[in-house]
Steps between C-alpha positions, in 0.01 A plus 500: 500500500243577230500293179600803293789585730612134504493490119709817484754361744516171311559688174784696659664180625461339157663799329789491747554130435498554124749785535735306722453164336643603167186410307478620147698457184806686384469774240745728323457877477694789352385861518361614167553166325234337287393139482665479157831609654469236769418228248803600291739514798362176647537319166856631449591400854354153457717450193809618685424292812401174327729197488417452128319711237203263493474500882420873497196434282365270772576737790792290626751750635750545779283695745775710655634603159151589380432712806841669487444590136168667573643686801787623281242636258327701771223258601410444864348174629233516772243267646134603466168333568341740251765681295465870432482618137835479324617179670545185291559128556826361378634148487465362851 
């Protein structure tokens, strides 16, 4: 096998492993939403999902409540190695 062909095959295997291995971070997306909308919804959710008001300021929230809140506001959570435009990191 030529070096170029071997490199191509190795790249294909690496991409398959990344795809199957669940590499990447989780991001939130909502069609047509802006970053400002996400920041607002994320902040409101953190307040609602925090055990105390001061905990929300430090990002201490009940994860399932936080995620449910965002889903109820139309956001979708997906895992990406490189997120497409319009996808934002929440509290993870």
